[in-house]
Biopython code that builds the backbone (N, CA, C, O; Angstrom):
import numpy as np
from Bio.PDB.StructureBuilder import StructureBuilder

atoms = [
    (1, "MET", "N", (135.748, 65.685, -8.860)),
    (1, "MET", "CA", (137.135, 65.728, -8.454)),
    (1, "MET", "C", (137.553, 64.401, -7.821)),
    (1, "MET", "O", (138.661, 63.920, -8.055)),
    (2, "ALA", "N", (136.664, 63.813, -7.021)),
    (2, "ALA", "CA", (136.977, 62.533, -6.379)),
    (2, "ALA", "C", (137.127, 61.429, -7.420)),
    (2, "ALA", "O", (137.943, 60.521, -7.266)),
    (3, "LYS", "N", (136.324, 61.522, -8.485)),
    (3, "LYS", "CA", (136.400, 60.508, -9.538)),
    (3, "LYS", "C", (137.755, 60.578, -10.243)),
    (3, "LYS", "O", (138.344, 59.542, -10.552)),
    (4, "LEU", "N", (138.244, 61.772, -10.493)),
    (4, "LEU", "CA", (139.549, 61.938, -11.128)),
    (4, "LEU", "C", (140.653, 61.378, -10.236)),
    (4, "LEU", "O", (141.567, 60.711, -10.720)),
    (5, "ALA", "N", (140.570, 61.645, -8.954)),
    (5, "ALA", "CA", (141.569, 61.120, -8.016)),
    (5, "ALA", "C", (141.538, 59.597, -7.991)),
    (5, "ALA", "O", (142.579, 58.949, -7.889)),
    (6, "GLN", "N", (140.340, 59.032, -8.084)),
    (6, "GLN", "CA", (140.196, 57.576, -8.104)),
    (6, "GLN", "C", (140.810, 56.999, -9.382)),
    (6, "GLN", "O", (141.470, 55.961, -9.338)),
    (7, "GLN", "N", (140.596, 57.665, -10.513)),
    (7, "GLN", "CA", (141.177, 57.200, -11.774)),
    (7, "GLN", "C", (142.698, 57.266, -11.732)),
    (7, "GLN", "O", (143.374, 56.343, -12.188)),
    (8, "VAL", "N", (143.229, 58.332, -11.197)),
    (8, "VAL", "CA", (144.682, 58.475, -11.084)),
    (8, "VAL", "C", (145.246, 57.360, -10.216)),
    (8, "VAL", "O", (146.289, 56.788, -10.532)),
    (9, "GLU", "N", (144.558, 57.054, -9.123)),
    (9, "GLU", "CA", (145.003, 55.975, -8.234)),
    (9, "GLU", "C", (144.979, 54.628, -8.959)),
    (9, "GLU", "O", (145.887, 53.814, -8.791)),
    (10, "CYS", "N", (143.947, 54.396, -9.758)),
    (10, "CYS", "CA", (143.864, 53.151, -10.542)),
    (10, "CYS", "C", (145.017, 53.063, -11.534)),
    (10, "CYS", "O", (145.612, 51.998, -11.699)),
    (11, "TYR", "N", (145.336, 54.168, -12.191)),
    (11, "TYR", "CA", (146.450, 54.186, -13.138)),
    (11, "TYR", "C", (147.766, 53.878, -12.431)),
    (11, "TYR", "O", (148.596, 53.131, -12.949)),
    (12, "LYS", "N", (147.951, 54.455, -11.250)),
    (12, "LYS", "CA", (149.179, 54.195, -10.497)),
    (12, "LYS", "C", (149.297, 52.717, -10.125)),
    (12, "LYS", "O", (150.375, 52.129, -10.218)),
    (13, "LYS", "N", (148.180, 52.127, -9.705)),
    (13, "LYS", "CA", (148.190, 50.704, -9.358)),
    (13, "LYS", "C", (148.482, 49.844, -10.577)),
    (13, "LYS", "O", (149.193, 48.844, -10.481)),
    (14, "MET", "N", (147.933, 50.235, -11.724)),
    (14, "MET", "CA", (148.178, 49.474, -12.939)),
    (14, "MET", "C", (149.657, 49.542, -13.325)),
    (14, "MET", "O", (150.240, 48.539, -13.737)),
    (15, "VAL", "N", (150.249, 50.697, -13.195)),
    (15, "VAL", "CA", (151.672, 50.844, -13.504)),
    (15, "VAL", "C", (152.503, 49.979, -12.558)),
    (15, "VAL", "O", (153.440, 49.312, -12.997)),
    (16, "GLN", "N", (152.174, 49.982, -11.282)),
    (16, "GLN", "CA", (152.903, 49.151, -10.317)),
    (16, "GLN", "C", (152.754, 47.673, -10.654)),
    (16, "GLN", "O", (153.718, 46.913, -10.572)),
    (17, "PHE", "N", (151.544, 47.268, -11.034)),
    (17, "PHE", "CA", (151.286, 45.878, -11.402)),
    (17, "PHE", "C", (152.126, 45.481, -12.611)),
    (17, "PHE", "O", (152.744, 44.416, -12.617)),
    (18, "MET", "N", (152.149, 46.324, -13.621)),
    (18, "MET", "CA", (152.903, 46.006, -14.832)),
    (18, "MET", "C", (154.403, 46.002, -14.570)),
    (18, "MET", "O", (155.137, 45.234, -15.192)),
    (19, "GLU", "N", (154.860, 46.840, -13.666)),
    (19, "GLU", "CA", (156.288, 46.873, -13.370)),
    (19, "GLU", "C", (156.755, 45.590, -12.690)),
    (19, "GLU", "O", (157.938, 45.254, -12.753)),
    (20, "LYS", "N", (155.852, 44.877, -12.048)),
    (20, "LYS", "CA", (156.205, 43.590, -11.447)),
    (20, "LYS", "C", (156.408, 42.533, -12.518)),
    (20, "LYS", "O", (157.018, 41.494, -12.263)),
    (21, "ASP", "N", (155.904, 42.792, -13.708)),
    (21, "ASP", "CA", (156.092, 41.909, -14.865)),
    (21, "ASP", "C", (155.562, 40.498, -14.597)),
    (21, "ASP", "O", (156.209, 39.506, -14.932)),
    (22, "ILE", "N", (154.387, 40.426, -13.993)),
    (22, "ILE", "CA", (153.776, 39.141, -13.664)),
    (22, "ILE", "C", (153.510, 38.327, -14.924)),
    (22, "ILE", "O", (153.688, 37.109, -14.923)),
    (23, "ALA", "N", (153.089, 38.983, -15.989)),
    (23, "ALA", "CA", (152.811, 38.262, -17.234)),
    (23, "ALA", "C", (154.065, 37.568, -17.750)),
    (23, "ALA", "O", (153.978, 36.474, -18.307)),
    (24, "ALA", "N", (155.216, 38.182, -17.574)),
    (24, "ALA", "CA", (156.461, 37.576, -18.051)),
    (24, "ALA", "C", (156.810, 36.318, -17.271)),
    (24, "ALA", "O", (157.434, 35.405, -17.811)),
    (25, "VAL", "N", (156.416, 36.265, -16.023)),
    (25, "VAL", "CA", (156.712, 35.104, -15.192)),
    (25, "VAL", "C", (155.735, 33.971, -15.469)),
    (25, "VAL", "O", (156.133, 32.807, -15.508)),
    (26, "GLU", "N", (154.476, 34.295, -15.660)),
    (26, "GLU", "CA", (153.426, 33.289, -15.753)),
    (26, "GLU", "C", (153.113, 32.830, -17.178)),
    (26, "GLU", "O", (152.631, 31.712, -17.362)),
    (27, "LEU", "N", (153.369, 33.649, -18.179)),
    (27, "LEU", "CA", (152.964, 33.330, -19.554)),
    (27, "LEU", "C", (154.169, 33.276, -20.489)),
    (27, "LEU", "O", (155.139, 34.015, -20.320)),
    (28, "ALA", "N", (154.088, 32.394, -21.468)),
    (28, "ALA", "CA", (155.154, 32.286, -22.473)),
    (28, "ALA", "C", (155.210, 33.572, -23.301)),
    (28, "ALA", "O", (154.193, 34.248, -23.458)),
    (29, "PRO", "N", (156.378, 33.912, -23.827)),
    (29, "PRO", "CA", (156.500, 35.132, -24.632)),
    (29, "PRO", "C", (155.577, 35.169, -25.851)),
    (29, "PRO", "O", (155.245, 36.247, -26.343)),
    (30, "THR", "N", (155.164, 34.010, -26.336)),
    (30, "THR", "CA", (154.288, 33.967, -27.509)),
    (30, "THR", "C", (152.811, 33.837, -27.141)),
    (30, "THR", "O", (151.961, 33.748, -28.027)),
    (31, "HIS", "N", (152.500, 33.825, -25.857)),
    (31, "HIS", "CA", (151.105, 33.670, -25.426)),
    (31, "HIS", "C", (150.297, 34.904, -25.830)),
    (31, "HIS", "O", (150.721, 36.039, -25.609)),
    (32, "HIS", "N", (149.136, 34.666, -26.420)),
    (32, "HIS", "CA", (148.341, 35.771, -26.949)),
    (32, "HIS", "C", (147.882, 36.753, -25.866)),
    (32, "HIS", "O", (147.759, 37.948, -26.135)),
    (33, "ILE", "N", (147.635, 36.281, -24.679)),
    (33, "ILE", "CA", (147.224, 37.197, -23.607)),
    (33, "ILE", "C", (148.391, 38.091, -23.197)),
    (33, "ILE", "O", (148.214, 39.288, -22.971)),
    (34, "ARG", "N", (149.566, 37.515, -23.102)),
    (34, "ARG", "CA", (150.752, 38.318, -22.756)),
    (34, "ARG", "C", (151.018, 39.373, -23.828)),
    (34, "ARG", "O", (151.316, 40.524, -23.510)),
    (35, "LEU", "N", (150.909, 38.980, -25.097)),
    (35, "LEU", "CA", (151.145, 39.927, -26.184)),
    (35, "LEU", "C", (150.102, 41.044, -26.180)),
    (35, "LEU", "O", (150.436, 42.214, -26.370)),
    (36, "GLY", "N", (148.840, 40.677, -25.962)),
    (36, "GLY", "CA", (147.778, 41.682, -25.915)),
    (36, "GLY", "C", (147.926, 42.627, -24.741)),
    (36, "GLY", "O", (147.703, 43.831, -24.872)),
    (37, "LEU", "N", (148.302, 42.086, -23.596)),
    (37, "LEU", "CA", (148.509, 42.909, -22.410)),
    (37, "LEU", "C", (149.649, 43.901, -22.636)),
    (37, "LEU", "O", (149.547, 45.071, -22.265)),
    (38, "ALA", "N", (150.712, 43.435, -23.236)),
    (38, "ALA", "CA", (151.847, 44.327, -23.514)),
    (38, "ALA", "C", (151.451, 45.424, -24.500)),
    (38, "ALA", "O", (151.837, 46.582, -24.340)),
    (39, "LEU", "N", (150.679, 45.053, -25.518)),
    (39, "LEU", "CA", (150.228, 46.050, -26.492)),
    (39, "LEU", "C", (149.345, 47.094, -25.820)),
    (39, "LEU", "O", (149.541, 48.294, -26.009)),
    (40, "ASN", "N", (148.378, 46.637, -25.038)),
    (40, "ASN", "CA", (147.476, 47.576, -24.361)),
    (40, "ASN", "C", (148.229, 48.476, -23.388)),
    (40, "ASN", "O", (147.951, 49.672, -23.303)),
    (41, "PHE", "N", (149.177, 47.905, -22.658)),
    (41, "PHE", "CA", (149.915, 48.720, -21.702)),
    (41, "PHE", "C", (150.827, 49.716, -22.416)),
    (41, "PHE", "O", (151.023, 50.830, -21.931)),
    (42, "SER", "N", (151.382, 49.329, -23.556)),
    (42, "SER", "CA", (152.222, 50.276, -24.291)),
    (42, "SER", "C", (151.379, 51.441, -24.822)),
    (42, "SER", "O", (151.848, 52.578, -24.859)),
    (43, "ILE", "N", (150.149, 51.162, -25.228)),
    (43, "ILE", "CA", (149.249, 52.238, -25.661)),
    (43, "ILE", "C", (148.915, 53.144, -24.479)),
    (43, "ILE", "O", (148.865, 54.366, -24.617)),
    (44, "PHE", "N", (148.689, 52.536, -23.322)),
    (44, "PHE", "CA", (148.440, 53.311, -22.101)),
    (44, "PHE", "C", (149.628, 54.228, -21.797)),
    (44, "PHE", "O", (149.449, 55.407, -21.492)),
    (45, "CYS", "N", (150.829, 53.682, -21.881)),
    (45, "CYS", "CA", (152.028, 54.492, -21.621)),
    (45, "CYS", "C", (152.127, 55.651, -22.604)),
    (45, "CYS", "O", (152.456, 56.775, -22.225)),
    (46, "TYR", "N", (151.841, 55.368, -23.858)),
    (46, "TYR", "CA", (151.973, 56.380, -24.902)),
    (46, "TYR", "C", (150.913, 57.473, -24.770)),
    (46, "TYR", "O", (151.229, 58.662, -24.798)),
    (47, "GLU", "N", (149.652, 57.058, -24.627)),
    (47, "GLU", "CA", (148.559, 58.027, -24.676)),
    (47, "GLU", "C", (148.216, 58.651, -23.325)),
    (47, "GLU", "O", (147.915, 59.843, -23.261)),
    (48, "ILE", "N", (148.257, 57.882, -22.263)),
    (48, "ILE", "CA", (147.834, 58.396, -20.962)),
    (48, "ILE", "C", (149.014, 58.976, -20.185)),
    (48, "ILE", "O", (148.926, 60.073, -19.635)),
    (49, "LEU", "N", (150.114, 58.234, -20.146)),
    (49, "LEU", "CA", (151.279, 58.701, -19.396)),
    (49, "LEU", "C", (152.175, 59.628, -20.210)),
    (49, "LEU", "O", (153.133, 60.193, -19.683)),
    (50, "ASN", "N", (151.860, 59.783, -21.502)),
    (50, "ASN", "CA", (152.673, 60.613, -22.399)),
    (50, "ASN", "C", (154.144, 60.210, -22.344)),
    (50, "ASN", "O", (155.037, 61.048, -22.221)),
    (51, "SER", "N", (154.366, 58.905, -22.438)),
    (51, "SER", "CA", (155.718, 58.362, -22.357)),
    (51, "SER", "C", (155.993, 57.466, -23.566)),
    (51, "SER", "O", (155.974, 56.240, -23.448)),
    (52, "PRO", "N", (156.248, 58.077, -24.730)),
    (52, "PRO", "CA", (156.482, 57.264, -25.928)),
    (52, "PRO", "C", (157.724, 56.386, -25.827)),
    (52, "PRO", "O", (157.754, 55.294, -26.394)),
    (53, "ASP", "N", (158.742, 56.844, -25.117)),
    (53, "ASP", "CA", (159.951, 56.028, -24.967)),
    (53, "ASP", "C", (159.659, 54.748, -24.190)),
    (53, "ASP", "O", (160.113, 53.665, -24.559)),
    (54, "ARG", "N", (158.903, 54.887, -23.123)),
    (54, "ARG", "CA", (158.534, 53.712, -22.325)),
    (54, "ARG", "C", (157.652, 52.763, -23.139)),
    (54, "ARG", "O", (157.813, 51.544, -23.066)),
    (55, "ALA", "N", (156.728, 53.320, -23.908)),
    (55, "ALA", "CA", (155.853, 52.499, -24.753)),
    (55, "ALA", "C", (156.676, 51.745, -25.788)),
    (55, "ALA", "O", (156.457, 50.555, -26.014)),
    (56, "TYR", "N", (157.616, 52.434, -26.412)),
    (56, "TYR", "CA", (158.462, 51.789, -27.422)),
    (56, "TYR", "C", (159.319, 50.686, -26.802)),
    (56, "TYR", "O", (159.419, 49.588, -27.349)),
    (57, "ASP", "N", (159.932, 50.983, -25.663)),
    (57, "ASP", "CA", (160.791, 49.985, -25.008)),
    (57, "ASP", "C", (160.014, 48.722, -24.650)),
    (57, "ASP", "O", (160.500, 47.610, -24.859)),
    (58, "LEU", "N", (158.814, 48.891, -24.113)),
    (58, "LEU", "CA", (157.987, 47.742, -23.756)),
    (58, "LEU", "C", (157.610, 46.934, -24.996)),
    (58, "LEU", "O", (157.695, 45.706, -24.997)),
    (59, "THR", "N", (157.197, 47.630, -26.040)),
    (59, "THR", "CA", (156.800, 46.945, -27.271)),
    (59, "THR", "C", (157.982, 46.217, -27.895)),
    (59, "THR", "O", (157.844, 45.072, -28.326)),
    (60, "LYS", "N", (159.123, 46.855, -27.947)),
    (60, "LYS", "CA", (160.321, 46.245, -28.537)),
    (60, "LYS", "C", (160.746, 45.011, -27.744)),
    (60, "LYS", "O", (161.063, 43.973, -28.325)),
    (61, "LYS", "N", (160.753, 45.127, -26.418)),
    (61, "LYS", "CA", (161.142, 44.002, -25.560)),
    (61, "LYS", "C", (160.192, 42.820, -25.759)),
    (61, "LYS", "O", (160.633, 41.679, -25.903)),
    (62, "THR", "N", (158.905, 43.096, -25.768)),
    (62, "THR", "CA", (157.907, 42.037, -25.937)),
    (62, "THR", "C", (158.046, 41.374, -27.297)),
    (62, "THR", "O", (158.003, 40.148, -27.398)),
    (63, "PHE", "N", (158.212, 42.169, -28.335)),
    (63, "PHE", "CA", (158.365, 41.637, -29.690)),
    (63, "PHE", "C", (159.619, 40.773, -29.799)),
    (63, "PHE", "O", (159.567, 39.669, -30.341)),
    (64, "ASP", "N", (160.727, 41.264, -29.294)),
    (64, "ASP", "CA", (161.985, 40.509, -29.371)),
    (64, "ASP", "C", (161.898, 39.180, -28.631)),
    (64, "ASP", "O", (162.403, 38.164, -29.110)),
    (65, "GLU", "N", (161.255, 39.187, -27.460)),
    (65, "GLU", "CA", (161.100, 37.941, -26.707)),
    (65, "GLU", "C", (160.218, 36.948, -27.452)),
    (65, "GLU", "O", (160.505, 35.751, -27.461)),
    (66, "ALA", "N", (159.154, 37.430, -28.075)),
    (66, "ALA", "CA", (158.252, 36.539, -28.818)),
    (66, "ALA", "C", (158.941, 35.975, -30.052)),
    (66, "ALA", "O", (158.788, 34.791, -30.351)),
    (67, "ILE", "N", (159.690, 36.792, -30.770)),
    (67, "ILE", "CA", (160.401, 36.323, -31.965)),
    (67, "ILE", "C", (161.438, 35.273, -31.580)),
    (67, "ILE", "O", (161.581, 34.265, -32.273)),
    (68, "ALA", "N", (162.153, 35.492, -30.499)),
    (68, "ALA", "CA", (163.152, 34.514, -30.054)),
    (68, "ALA", "C", (162.493, 33.187, -29.699)),
    (68, "ALA", "O", (163.066, 32.125, -29.946)),
    (69, "GLU", "N", (161.311, 33.235, -29.129)),
    (69, "GLU", "CA", (160.594, 32.022, -28.731)),
    (69, "GLU", "C", (160.025, 31.282, -29.941)),
    (69, "GLU", "O", (159.873, 30.061, -29.894)),
    (70, "LEU", "N", (159.714, 31.984, -31.005)),
    (70, "LEU", "CA", (159.153, 31.332, -32.193)),
    (70, "LEU", "C", (160.097, 30.275, -32.749)),
    (70, "LEU", "O", (159.648, 29.257, -33.276)),
    (71, "ASP", "N", (161.378, 30.506, -32.638)),
    (71, "ASP", "CA", (162.356, 29.550, -33.157)),
    (71, "ASP", "C", (162.339, 28.231, -32.391)),
    (71, "ASP", "O", (162.762, 27.204, -32.920)),
    (72, "THR", "N", (161.857, 28.250, -31.163)),
    (72, "THR", "CA", (161.866, 27.033, -30.357)),
    (72, "THR", "C", (160.550, 26.264, -30.415)),
    (72, "THR", "O", (160.469, 25.143, -29.911)),
    (73, "LEU", "N", (159.527, 26.843, -31.016)),
    (73, "LEU", "CA", (158.236, 26.162, -31.098)),
    (73, "LEU", "C", (158.287, 25.024, -32.105)),
    (73, "LEU", "O", (158.976, 25.100, -33.122)),
    (74, "ASP", "N", (157.559, 23.991, -31.805)),
    (74, "ASP", "CA", (157.406, 22.880, -32.730)),
    (74, "ASP", "C", (156.735, 23.408, -34.003)),
    (74, "ASP", "O", (155.798, 24.203, -33.923)),
    (75, "GLU", "N", (157.203, 22.977, -35.161)),
    (75, "GLU", "CA", (156.688, 23.488, -36.429)),
    (75, "GLU", "C", (155.188, 23.231, -36.583)),
    (75, "GLU", "O", (154.462, 24.095, -37.075)),
    (76, "GLU", "N", (154.718, 22.057, -36.168)),
    (76, "GLU", "CA", (153.292, 21.753, -36.286)),
    (76, "GLU", "C", (152.460, 22.656, -35.382)),
    (76, "GLU", "O", (151.392, 23.124, -35.778)),
    (77, "LEU", "N", (152.944, 22.898, -34.178)),
    (77, "LEU", "CA", (152.238, 23.782, -33.262)),
    (77, "LEU", "C", (152.179, 25.193, -33.832)),
    (77, "LEU", "O", (151.150, 25.863, -33.747)),
    (78, "LEU", "N", (153.274, 25.631, -34.404)),
    (78, "LEU", "CA", (153.313, 26.955, -35.005)),
    (78, "LEU", "C", (152.308, 27.057, -36.144)),
    (78, "LEU", "O", (151.595, 28.055, -36.250)),
    (79, "MET", "N", (152.241, 26.046, -36.989)),
    (79, "MET", "CA", (151.286, 26.061, -38.103)),
    (79, "MET", "C", (149.850, 26.082, -37.585)),
    (79, "MET", "O", (148.997, 26.770, -38.145)),
    (80, "MET", "N", (149.582, 25.335, -36.525)),
    (80, "MET", "CA", (148.236, 25.337, -35.948)),
    (80, "MET", "C", (147.880, 26.719, -35.419)),
    (80, "MET", "O", (146.753, 27.182, -35.591)),
    (81, "ARG", "N", (148.825, 27.367, -34.784)),
    (81, "ARG", "CA", (148.561, 28.705, -34.250)),
    (81, "ARG", "C", (148.344, 29.713, -35.373)),
    (81, "ARG", "O", (147.481, 30.585, -35.273)),
    (82, "LEU", "N", (149.116, 29.593, -36.425)),
    (82, "LEU", "CA", (148.991, 30.547, -37.523)),
    (82, "LEU", "C", (147.695, 30.365, -38.306)),
    (82, "LEU", "O", (147.158, 31.332, -38.844)),
    (83, "THR", "N", (147.194, 29.146, -38.373)),
    (83, "THR", "CA", (145.989, 28.885, -39.160)),
    (83, "THR", "C", (144.717, 28.879, -38.330)),
    (83, "THR", "O", (143.627, 28.746, -38.885)),
    (84, "ASN", "N", (144.828, 29.019, -37.024)),
    (84, "ASN", "CA", (143.648, 29.016, -36.163)),
    (84, "ASN", "C", (142.841, 30.289, -36.413)),
    (84, "ASN", "O", (143.372, 31.390, -36.267)),
    (85, "PRO", "N", (141.559, 30.156, -36.788)),
    (85, "PRO", "CA", (140.765, 31.340, -37.122)),
    (85, "PRO", "C", (140.341, 32.176, -35.921)),
    (85, "PRO", "O", (139.800, 33.266, -36.106)),
    (86, "ARG", "N", (140.566, 31.708, -34.707)),
    (86, "ARG", "CA", (140.139, 32.478, -33.535)),
    (86, "ARG", "C", (141.019, 33.631, -33.296)),
    (86, "ARG", "O", (140.803, 34.387, -32.349)),
]
sb = StructureBuilder()
sb.init_structure("model")
sb.init_model(0)
sb.init_chain("A")
sb.init_seg("    ")
for serial, (resi, resn, name, xyz) in enumerate(atoms, 1):
    if name == "N":
        sb.init_residue(resn, " ", resi, " ")
    sb.init_atom(name, np.array(xyz, "f"), 0.0, 1.0, " ", f" {name:<3s}", serial, name[0])
structure = sb.get_structure()
């Protein structure tokens, strides 16, 4: 029972952390870590919090911000990112 309470507390802290949107302040919209974090958190919202609307909104917002930023990237940098095998 204590383990479940600890997990619930961790989930609450994670939600509070994500609501501060620290990744949006520190990382560019096209940064792979920001995109991965948003994807993982949207899955968390969908599967753990049972909040598909919140998951969709987060994913849509992240995608739209990244697409808007793609237009401002240097073409050579964009090609390097697209062809990088990592």
